[in-house]
N, C-alpha and C positions, 0 to 999 in steps of 0.2 A: 334382758333382765338376768342378773347373776345372783345366785342365792347361796346361802350357807346352811348346811345341815344343822338341825336341832336334834336333841335327844329323843328317845322313843316315848317319853312321858306324855307328850301331846297326842301322839297316835293312840295311846291307850285311852286317853280321855275322849278323843273323837270316836273311837270304836264304841265306847260306852254310850255316847249320845246316839250314835246310829243304831245300836242294839235296842235302845229305848223306843225308837220310832215304832217298832212293831208291837209295843206294849202300851200305847197311849189310849187304846180303847178301854172301856170300863171292865174291870174285873168282875167275876161272878158276885152278885150282891148277896147279902145275907137274906135268906128267904125262909119262909116257913117250911115245914116238912112237905116233901113231894113237889116243891116248886122247881122250875127250871129257869134258865136265864132268858126271860122274855121281857125284861125291863128296857124300854127304849129311851135313849138320852139324846136330845137335840140341844146343841149349845150355840151360843153367840159369845165370842171372847174378844175382849179389848185389852190391848197392852198400851200403856201410856208411859213414855219416857219422861222422867222427872230428874233432869241432871242436877239441879240445885240440891236435891235430896239424895243424890247418888243411888237412885232406885228406879226400877221399872214396876209400875203398878199393873196388876193383872186382875181383871174382873170377868167372871164367867156366869152368864145367865143360862141356867140349865132348866130344860123342860123334861121332866121324867114322866113316863106313861107306862102303866102296867098292861102289857099285852098278853098276859097269861089267862086264858079263859077258865071259868070254873068247870069242874068235872062232876057229872052226875052218874052215880053207879049204885044200883040196888037201892034206889031211893035215898041214897046219901049224897049230899052236895059237898064237894070239896072246893073251898074257896082259897085261891092263892093270893098272897099279898107280899109286898116289899116294905121293909121298914127303914132301908138305907140304900145308898148307892156309893160306888167307889170309882174314882178316876186316878190316873197317874199323872203327876205334875213334875216340873223340873226339879232336880235335886237341890237347887239353890233356893227353892221356895221357902219363904218365912212368913209368919203372921197369917196363917191360913184361917179364914173365917167363913161362916155361911149363915144365911138368913132366909126366911121365907115369910112374906107378908109382914115384914117388920119385926119378926121374931127370930132371935138368934137360935141357931141349930147346933146340935152337938157335932163336933168335928174331931176326928182322930187321924194322926199321921203315922206312917210306918216307913222307915227308910228301906229302899230296895236297891237292886243292882243297877245304878244309873238313873234312878228316878225315885220319887216319893209317892207312896200310896196315900190318898186322902179318902177317908170314909165319912160321909155326911148322913146323919139320921134325920128322917122326915119328922115333921111334927106329929104325924099320925100315919098309921100303916096305909099303904097304897094298894087298893084292891083292883080287880079287873076293870079296865077302861077308865080308871081314875088317873088323874094327872096332878103333878105338883110342880110349882115353879120355885127354884132355889137360886139364890144369888151367892156365888162363891168369890171371895177375893183373897189375894195373897200378894206378897212383894217378892221381887227378884232384886235383892240388894247387890250393888256393884261390889265385887271383891277387890281388895286392895292390890296394887301392883305386885306381881310375882306370887300371888296366892293361887291355890288350886282351882278356885272358882273360874268358870268360863264366862262369867258375867262381869263386864266393866261398865261403870256409869260414872262419868265425871263431866266437868264443865267443857272439856275439849273433845272427848271421845266416849262412845258407848257402843257396846256390843252385847247381844244376847240372842237366844234361839227361841222363836215363837212356835208354840205347838197348838194343835187343835185337839178337841176333846169330844168324848161321847161317841155316838154312832155316826152323826153327821153334824154339820154346823157351818159357821162362818167365823172369820177372824178379821179384826181391825187393829192396826198398829199406828199409834199417834205419836208423832215426833215433832218437837219444836221446829219451826220453820228456819231458825237460825242454823240448824244442822244440815249438812249434806248427807244424804243417806243412800245406801245401796244394799242390795240383798242378794242372797244366793239360796238355792233350794227351790221351793215351789214358786210358781208365778204369782205375782201380786199386781194389783192395779194401783197406780199412784195418783193421788189427787190432793187438793188443798182445801182446808176448811178453817176459816178464821186465821189464826196465827200458827197453824200446824200443817204438817204434811201427813197425809193419811195413806197408809198402805193397806189394801183390803183384798180379801179372797172370800168368795161366797160359794155355797153349794159344795162344800167339801164332803165327799162321801168316803174317800179312802183315807180316813183319819189316821190310821196306823202308819201310813207312809208320808204324811204331810208334815213339812217343817219349813221354816224360813229363818235363815241366819241374817240378822239385822246388824248393819254397821253404820254408825252415825258419827260424822266428824264436824267439828267446828274449828277450822284452822285458826281463826282469829283469836281463839282462847288459848292456843298453845303459847308457851313461853318461847322467846327467841333470844338466844345468847350468842353473840358474835365472838369468834376467836380469830385474831389476826396473828399469824405466826411469822417469825423472822424471814422465812423463805418465801414470803408473799402468798402463803396459803391462807385462804379465807374460808372459815367454817361458820355455819350457823346451826346451832343446836336447838331443835324444836322438841320440847318435852311437855308432858302433861303437867298442868300447874299443880296437881296434887301428888306429883312424884318427884320431889326435890332430890332424893338420893340418885335417881337415874340421871338427872340433869348434871349433878355434881360429878358423878363418877365418869360419865362419858366425856364431859368437858376436860377433866383433869387427864384422863387417859390419852385423848387425842392431842392435847397440848404437848405431852411428852412423847407420845408414840409416833405421831406423824413425822416430826423431824428425824426420828430414828429410822422410820421406814424409808424416807428420802435418802438417808445415808447408806442404808443397807442395799437398796435397789440401785442407786447410782444414776438414776434418771431424774430429770427436772420434774417438778410437780406439773402434771398434765392438765389440770382443770383450769379453765378460764372462767373467772367469776367465782361465785360462791358454791361451795359444796354443802348441801343441806342434809342434815341427819334428823330423821323423824323417829320418835318413839311410837311403837305399835304394839298392839296386843298379840301375844305369841300365836294364838290360834289363827289369826288372820293370815299368817305367813304360810299356812297350809303345810306344816311339817318342817319348816325351815326357821332358822334363828335370825336371818337377816337377808335383805335383798338389795342389790345395787342396780339401779335403773340406768342402763347405759344410754348415753345421749341426753339424759335429763339432769345430770349432776345432783342426783337425789339418792339417798340411802334410807331404807327403813330397817330399824334395828329393834329386835324384841325387847320388851320390858325386862327380860330375865337377867340383864346385866352380866353378860359373858364377855370377858376382856378379849378373848381370841376372836369372837364374832365381830366385835366393834372394829378391831384393827384389820381383820380379814376383809370385811366389807369396804373399809377405807382403801385397802390395797388394790381393790378392783378398779380404782381410779386409773391405775396402770394396767392391771391384768384383765383386759377385756379384748374384744375383737379388733380393737385398734392396734394391739400389739401381737396377739396370737389368736389363731382360730383353733378351737378345740376345747371343749368344756373341761376335760381333765387337766389340760395345761394351765388354764387360768385359775381353776380351783386349787390345783396343787401349788402353784406359785403363791397364791393368796395366803394359804395356810402356812406355807414354809416361811415366807417373809414376815407374816404377822407373828408367828411363834418366835422367830429369831429376834425380832424387835422387842417382844415381851421379855425374852431371856436377857437381852442387853439391859433392859430397865429393871431387872431383878424381880419380875412379876411372875415367877414360877417357871418350871421346866415343862414345856408343852411338847407333846409327841403324838403321832397318829396311833390309832388303834392297831392291835396286832392282827393283821390280815395276811392271807396268802392267796396266790392265784388259783389254788386248788379249792378254795372255800366254796361252799354250796351256792352262796349268793354272788360268787365272782363273775365278773364280766370283763372282757378285754376293754381297756380304757378307751380305745378308739371307737368302741361300740356303746359307750356309756352316754346316754342322752337324757335330757331333761324330761321327766315324766309328767310335769304338771304338778298337781297336788299329790301328796302321799296319802293314799286312801286304803292301803292294805299292808299287811306285814311283809309280803314278798317285795313290794316296792320299797318299803322302809329298809329292809335288809340290803337290797341292791344299792340304794342310795348311800347307806352307811359305808358299805364296802367301797363304793366309788370314791367317796371323799377320802377315806383312809388310804386307799391304794394310790390315788393321785398324789397325796401328801407324801407317801412313802417314796414314790419314784422321784419326785422333784427334790425332796429333801436329800436323797442319796446323791443326785447329780450335783446339787449345790455344794454338798460336803466334798465331793470328788474334785470339782473344778476350783472351788475356793471363792472367797468374796471378790477378789480383784478380777479373776477370770470370768465370773458370772456378770460382773458389771460390764465387761467387754462384750459378753454374749448378748446381754439385754440392750446395750447401746447399738450393736450391729443389727439386732432385730428391729429396734425402734427406727433406725435409719434405712431399713430395708437394704442393708449391704449384703453383698454376696458372701457366702461362708468360705468359699474357696478363693482366698486372697492371692493376688498376683502383684505385679509391679505397679507403682503409682498408687493413686487413690483408689480405694475399693469401688468396684462398679456397684450400681444398685440393681435390684431385681424386682420384677413385677409379681403380682399374685400375692395370695395370703401367706402369712407366716404360719404354716400348719405344722403338724408333728414331724414331717420330713425335714422341713427347714430347721426346726428346733434341733433335731438330731444332728444335722450338718453343722449347725452353729456350735453346739457343745463339743462336738468332735474336733472341728477345725479351729475355732476361735478359743474354746475353753480347754482343748486338749484332754477331754475326758477319757478315762480308761475303762469306765463301767457303763456308759450310756447305752451302747449297743446291746449288751446283755440285758439291761433293765428294760429296754424297749421290746426286745424279743419275749421276755418273760411276762411283762405286765400289759404292754400297750398294743402290740400288733396282732391283728386277726390273721386268718389264713392267707388272704390275698396280700395283706401287708407284708407277711413273712416272705413271700415270693419276691417282692420288691426289695426287701432287705438282703436277700441272698444275691440278687443281681448287683445291688449296691456294694456288697462286700467284695465281690469279684472285681468290680470296676475300681474300687478303692485300692485293691492290691496292686493293680498295674499303675494306678495314679501315684501311689506312694513311691513305686519304683521310678516313675518318670521324674518326680520331684527330687529323688536321690540322684538319678543320673544327671539331672540338670545342674546339680551343685548350686552355684549361686545364680544360675539362670532360672527365673521363676516361670511356672507354667503359664501358657498364654490363655487369654479369655476364650479363645476358640475351643479349648479343652474344658476350662473351668465352668463355663456357662452350661455345657452339656451335663457336667456332673451336678451342678446346682439344680438343673431342671429334672434330675433323675431320669435322663435319657441315656441310659447306661450303654446300650449297644452303640449309639452314636459316639458317646464319650470314649469307649474302648477303641473304636476305629480311629478317632482323632488322636488318641494317645499313641497309637502305632505310627501315625504320621509324624507326631512330635518326636518320637524316639528316632525316627529316620533322620530328622533334621539335626538332632543332637549328635548323631553319628557323623554327619557332615561337619558339624562344629569341631568334633574331636579330631577329624582328619585335618581340618584347617589348623588346629592347634599344633598338631604334629609337624605339618609342613612349615608353619611359622617358626616353631622352635628350631627345626633343622636349619632354617635360614637366619635365625637370630632376629626375627621380626616380631613386632607387637601387632596382633590382628586389630583391625578397626572394630569399633563398637556397634556398627550399623546392623550386623546380623543379630546380635543379642536384642537390640531394640526392636527389630522387625519380628523376632520370635516372640518376645514377651508381650508385644502389643497386638499380635495377630488376633483378630476377632472373627471375621467371616471365613478366612481360610489361611493356610500356611503357604500358599502359592508364591507370594512375593518373597517370603523368607527363603523358600527353597530356591527360587531363581537367584537370589542374592548369594546364597551359599555356593551354588554351582558356579557362578561367575567368579567368586573369590577363590575357589579352588583352581579354576582355570588360570586366574591371574597369578596365583602362587606358583603353579606349575610353569608358567611362562617366566616368572622371576627366577625360579630354580634353574631353568634351562639357560637363562641369560647369565646367571651367576657362574654356572659351569663354563660357559663360553668365555666369560671375562677372565676367569681364573686359569684357563687352559694355557699351556706354554705356546709361544708364538715364534715362528721362524722369521728371519729378516724381511722376507717378502711381505708377510702378514703385518709386521710392524710398520713397513712402509705404507701398506694399505690403510692402517689405522691412524697414521700420522694426522694430528689435529682433531680426531674424533672424540678423545677423552672417554673411552668406554667405562672406566671406573666411576667417573662423575655421572654419566648417564645411568648407570646401574643404581647408584645412590639415589638419584632422582626417582627412579621407578620404585625403589623400596619405600622411600618416603611417601610417595603418592599412594601406595597400597595401605600403609599404616594410617594414612589420613582418610582413607575411604574413597579416594578418587576413582572414578570409573575408567580412566584411561591408563591405569598402572600396568595392566596386562599388555595393552597395545604398545606402551613404551618398552616393556621387556621384550616383546616379540620383535620390535623394530631393532633393538640392540642386538638380539641374537642373529637376526638377518644381517646386520651390519658386520658382525664379526665373521659370520660364515662367508661373506663375500670379500673379506679383507685381502685374502691371497690374490684373488683375481684383480682387485683394485690395486694391490701392490705391484703385481706384474704389469698391469697397465701403466701404472705410474713410472716403473723402471723403463719400460719400452718407450714411453713418451719422453723420459729424460734422455735416453740414448739418442732418440730421434732429434730431440732438441739440440743435444750436444753435437751430433753429426751436422745438423743444419748450421749450427753456429760455426763449426770448423770449416765447412764448405764455404760459408759466407766469408770467412777470413781469407781463405785461399783465393776466392774469387776477387776479393778486394785487392789482395796483393798482386794477383795477375793482371788485374785491370788498371793498375796505376801506371801511367806513362811518365817517363822521366821528363822533367821540365827542360825546355831549351833555354840556352843562355842568350839573352838578347841585350845589345848595347843600349846603353841609356843615353838618350839625347838630352843635351842641356836645354833646359827650358828657355824659351824666348820671351821677350816682354809681351804680355798679352795686349792684343788689340782691343782697345776699349770699345771698338765698334763691333767686334765679333761677338755674336750672341753665344750664350751657353748652348752646348750641343751634347748629344749622347753618342758615344762611340759606337760605330757599327760593329757587327760580328767580325772577328778576324777572318781573313780570307781562307778558303780551304786550301789544303796542301797542294791541290792541283793548280791552283791559281797563284799561290804565293811563290815567292822566290825560294828556291832551295836554300836551306840554311846549312851553313857549314859549322858543325860543332867543333869546338877546339879539341885538340888531342889532349888526352889526359897527361901526355908527357910534355906538352907545351908549357913554357913558363907563363906565369900569370900576366906578365907584361909583354908578351909577344905581340907583334903587330897583327892587325886583322887584315884579311885579304880584301876587305872592302876599303876602297880608298877614301870613301867619304865618311868614314867613322874613325875616330881616334883609336 
């Protein structure tokens, strides 16, 4: 249940009623000389609700008895008698009459403070032990809506206060059965008789303290007016049939004001189905002007027709525990947005009362709780302060953040988004949106410059201030982290701790994050020196870190090592080479391999460092490889030379052999393969021709030409 404060006029009226309770017994009757108050009054009172006549009929059967004995002194008898009695009745009482035995009695009434004194004269004086029965009647007419009368009697609703009278007695309250009734105050017994509900109390001895507040409703008699708005808002206005002005004003105001509220707040209409608005008697709200029944889609609004109250209660469709937890937050937002909407409609400038945190009735808003009914001036003052202070704080924040910024704040609260936003879609958070989350949202999402001071001054108690001190210290290092990060957004690993108000943990994690940013900067320096574009993997690992920064740290360390390897490889590739090293690197293409390592690093490949290390090792071993290659070349050349010499030395000159003319082949001779030539030992010695011999010189063989 979310209520809105009403002015102090109701409290004054209630105080008057309560003050009267102690005065309901008979006042001192008119007596003859020397009499004392010994007139006993026993009463039986019946209240009958007559809604068609807009009245409560009251009838009191009084039995009066003179209990003052005669006095005998010196032979003189003094007889005491009463010629009238007095009772106090409700101040609304009208048409007071009295009779006895069918004879009308003289009645006089005198207004008093919170009640009316009724004096009834007996038909004849009442002497000791004499009794008289008197029937007193009066009406409690229902006051028109918004009148000062506390009595309402109509076809849909009735309320009045039943009193007891005399020294002791009983009370019956008769209500048509078509009405639903409930009571507060003294206990009564409910029964039915014919077509009526009867509430009764017997043997009432403490008459001065006895009272019953009777409320009777007949919902079927209420008017029902449906309002369907363009934003799919469905409202049903339930008014007393005898109060057309209330019906008209509430309907017109909500038809214009609810769309304005939707626009100001920036959140979709949250009510599924109908929102029902009921007219109620102001006194029934126990000091408030309206009540929103959370979870029931029902509002009760005082008959008093206060525009701010009507829109205030309607705005509680948003501002309830579904959005924020904290009485002052929801009441402050309800008043702020109701007043802004009324201002936009040109329906007057609304502002909170002028209150200060040093006021006598002041209370820290986090300690401002719902008291139930407002029954005393102290509670009344504290409630009035709470509403005005809440409105003051929220109004100041909304003014500071602006309409657009507050829409973003409320949307984040409605979506349970984390206040400390990082990369990607905002994470959601669990738990209620309390004053701490509201402060984070208006600071981080709304960029408020005043919220912290406002919360310290108006909202936070002593324990809360300690938390705010810890928060301020943590936010200082958090702001530095976001500045040091430049375009790198803080990881959820840090932001969740800030959002949870776990500031010691958050501060430790911020230190870890600063260490990683230092590694990032070192990587940037190394990359810049080498003319490289660092891969994006480290930024992603940092910004998305949730449980820890270990993976991001390991990645940063590896990339630093990789860059150092590339730096060493670059120096090796660019260093001058002697011929032997050049020979050793023939076919290796170190420049190409360096480019491949550089490209691999910028691409985020995990083997870029290994490539660079291998290249550095290759260049480092180039001289040895070169020397080896040269030695091998010499050996090969020598071997080739020796091979040639051997070949030259191993060639024998060919002998000249005569050529025998071929003979005709013997067709019977088979084909055959020549045998190996005979060895030199078996062959005939050949005689080589002299180099000086003529070509046609005869051979020494006679058988050859």
